[in-house]
N, C-alpha and C positions, 0 to 999 in steps of 0.2 A: 721633382727629382725622386726616383724610386728609392725607398729605404726599407730594406728587409726587416721583418719582425724577428726579434731575438728571443732567446730563452728568458732573459730578464723581463721583457715585455709580457710574456705569458705568466711568469711568476707574479708580477705586479697585478695583472688582471685577475688572477685566481687567488691572490693573497697567500702564495706559497713561497718557499725559499727556492732560489735558482737551482740548488743541488737536488732538491726533491723533483723539480720539473725535469731536470737533466736525466735523473735516474728513471723517472716514469717513461720518458721518451725512449730510453734505451731498453726498457723492459726489465729493469732491475728487480730482483727477487725481494729486496728489502722494502719495497713500496707496496702498500695495500692495493688490491685489485680495484677498489672503489676510487682511490686517488689516481691510479693509472688511467681509468676510464674517463675521469673528469678532464685530465690533462690531454689525453689523446683526442677526445671529442672536440675540445676547444681548438687544439692544433689543426684538426681537420677542417673545422669551421672557418678558420682564418687562412687556410692553405699554407700552413707553416711547413717548411722543410729545413732540416739541419744544414748548416754551412759545412760542406765537405772539406774545404780548405782549413777552416778553423778546427774542425774535428781531427783532421790528420795531423795538424801541428800539435794539438793537445795530446793525442795518443801516440804520436810518432809513427803513424801508419798512413799509407796513401789509399788503402782499400782498393788497390788495383793489382791485377795479376798479369804478368807478361806471358805471352804464348809465342813460341818459335816453331814454325813448321816449314817444310820445304816449299809447299805451294798450296794456297787456299783453294785454287781451282781443282785440285786433286780431290775426288769425291770422298776418299777415305778420310782425309784431313778435314774437309768441310763437315763431315758427319761427327768427327771427334770434337771439333770446335763447338758444334751444337750441344754436345754432351757437356763440355766445359762450361758453356754459358748457362745451361740449365741449372747447374749447381751454384756457380759464382754469383749470378744476379740475385738468386734467392737468399744468398748469405750476405748480400750487401757489398759485393765486390764488382768492380768494373774490369773488363778484359781488354788488354792492349795486344793486338795481333801483329806479328811481323813474319815475313817470308824470307827464307834463306836462298830459295831457288837452287837448293842443293850445292851452294857455293860456300866454301870455308870462310872466305874473307867477309862475306855478307853476314854469315852467322856470328862472327866475332863482333862486327859493327852493331848488329841488332841487340846482342846480349849486353853490350856495354851501354848502348842507348837506353835500354830498359832499366838497367841498374842505375843510370844517371837520373832517370825519371822517378827513382825511388819506389819502384814496384815492390810489393811485399813478398813476392816470390815469383818463380818462373817455372812454367811447364814447357818442356822442350823435346822435340824429336830431332835427332841429329841429321845434319846435312850429309849427303853422299860423299862429298869431298873431304870431310873433316877427319883428320888423322891425329892432329895435335889438340888435346883437350884442355890445355892450360887456362884458356880464357874462361872456361866453366869452373875448373877446379879452384882457381883463385877466388872467384866470387863465393863459391860454396864454403871455402875455408874461412872467408870473412864473415860467414854467418847468414848468407842469403839462402833461404829455403829453395831448393830445386827438386823437381820431380820429373823423371823421364817417362815417356810413353812410346810404344812401338819400337823405335830405333833407340835402344837404351845403351848407357855406358856401364858395362858390368862392373868396372873397377871402382866406381864411386859409391860410397856408403850412404845411400838415400833410398826413398821409395821409388819403385818402378812398376809400370803396367805394360804388359805386352800380350800378344796372343800366342796360341800354341802353333808357332810357325812350323815346327818340325812335323807335327801331325798333319797340318794343312798341306804341306808339300808332299808328304807321304800319300795322302788321299788323292791328290791331283795326279801324281806319277803313277800310282797303282791303277787309277782309272784309265790312263793312257795304255798301260800294259794290258788291261782287260779288253781293249779294243783290238788286240792282236799285234801291237807294234813292239819292237824290241830295241830299235835304234833311237833312243830318246835323248835329245839334247837338253841343255839347261841354260836359259838366258837369265843371268844373275845380276844383282845390283853391285855396288862397290864392295870390294872384298872385306874391308874393315868393319862394315856395318854388322851389328848383332843379328839382324834379320837375315842377312846373306848367309852367314854360317849356319844358322838354325834351319833355314830352308834347304840348303844344300844337304844337310844331314838327313832330312826327310826324304829327299830325292834319292840319296845313296841307299837308304834303308829299304826303299821300295824295290830298287834294282836288285839288291842283295837277296831280299825275300824271294824273288822270282828267278834267281840264278842268272841274272843278266850282267855280263861283265861291264865294269865302268871304263869309259874312254875319256880321258882328260881333254881330248880335242873337241868333245861335245859340250864343254862348258865355256861360255863366253861371259866375261864380266863387263859391266858398263860402269866405269869408274865415276861418271858424272850423273849416274842415275837416269840416263836417257835424256837429260836436259840439254846436252850438247848436240847441236845439229848434226845429223848423220851418224851418230854413235850407234844406235840400234840397227839402222840400215846396214852399216858396215859389218856388224856382228852377225846378222842373219845371212848376208851375202857370203861371208866366210864359212858359215856352217853349210850352206847349200853348195859351195864350191869344193867341199871335201870329197875325196875319192869315193868314200862310202857316205852318202849324205844321210842325215837323220830322217826318220819318217814321222817323228813327233817332237814337240818342244814343250817343256815345262817352263813357264815364264814366271819370274819372281815378284812382279809388281804391276800395278795399274798402268802406269805410264809406259813401262816396257811392253805390256800386252798390246796397247794401241800401236806403238811403234813397230812391234813384231808383225801385226796384221797388215799394216801398210807395206812393210818390206816384202812380205810373202806374196801380196798381190802383184808386186813388181817383179820379183825373181822366181815365183813359183806359180805360173799361170795354170798349171795342171791341178792345183788345189788339192794336192795329195799329202800334205803335212798336217797332222792333227795338233791341236793346241789345247793346253789347260794351264791355268795360272791364277795368281792372286788378283782379285778385282772386287771393288765395292760399288761399282757403277751399274745401274740398271740398263745402261746403253748396250752392255755386252750381249744382252738377249737378242739384240737386233743385228749384231755383227755377222758378216760373212768373210771368211769361213767362221763357223760357230766356235765359241770359246766356252768351255766348261771351266768353272771358277771356284776358288776358295774365297769365302767372304769372312772378314774380320768383324767383331762386334765393336765398331769404331765409336759409336755414341756412348756405349757403356765404358769403353776405355777412357774416353774423355771425362766422363762423369766421375769415375773412380779416382783418376789422377787429380782432379780438382778437390775432391774430398780429402785426399791424402795431403795435398799442398796446404789447404786451409787448416787442417789439423796441425801441421808443422808451424804455420804462421801464428796460430792462436794458442799453441802450447805454452803453459806458464813455466815449464821446466825443459831443460835440454832433452831432445829426443835421441835416444841411443840405439833403439831397436827399429829396424826398417824392414819393409816387406816388398817382395816382388810378386805381383799378381799376374798369373798367366790365364787368360780367358780362352775358351774353346772357339774354334773356327767352325764354319759349316761349308759343305761342298755341294755345289749346284751343277747338275748335268744339263748341257745344251747339246742335243743331238743334231 
């Protein structure tokens, strides 16, 4: 029968106290480098690993971080998760990933499940359908560290990481204007998302700069983030059915961009509508019609959010000052 080696076994073999061995394995500053080396060399020799369950019970920590994103298959979120994991695993934390699929009820279930699993903190990007934030606010009020990224909750006093959505949207819209078009529609995400408002502001600023009047009929919101079948298709058809149809579309997200291209192939065979939008996928370089795109620093956003969360988790004192980091986007032209 397998019997794991314990700290007591190492202490006995090296004629040291269990507390000395424990501190040496943890890298404690109060233990000499010579003693640390003796302990670590012996632990490696016998393939010793610390019992994570015993460790978490002793320190009242699970050394796990919960992640909630709308969809792992979305390239932006998969890149952000890579960034999250690059920091978490180096700091000794495991990552538990869950998907909301942009559904409010699934987000509520996921965050409650993660809290019940005793994660030490949560990194979340809000679902498109979420309008009631009480499920997050209650856990935060109870002391669970929470960090937002990309789709953030402005009203909550905690760390947040996002990109310069307004500038990215401005760049994309101004590029379309530079191609000689003036009737520019905007395919947007759910109204209440932080990114939706920020990207619409950038779109409006570009129109204003070039003296192009804003037409509310040219803005279509996708309240389910494009996850509901036919949602994007319907929005594009409504735009193309307008008496004065748009000659370009600024699209607010990856999923919406793909849906927009599919709908245009169906309803706009003349291929005379230009598109620019947000996308982190390399596949966009192969798409027809071509899509010029705003890219967000997803990996870096995930990395910074994780550093922020671990700092909250490991802080010995209550944290009262919080930061919102806004990272620059880049614009890529596909002719």
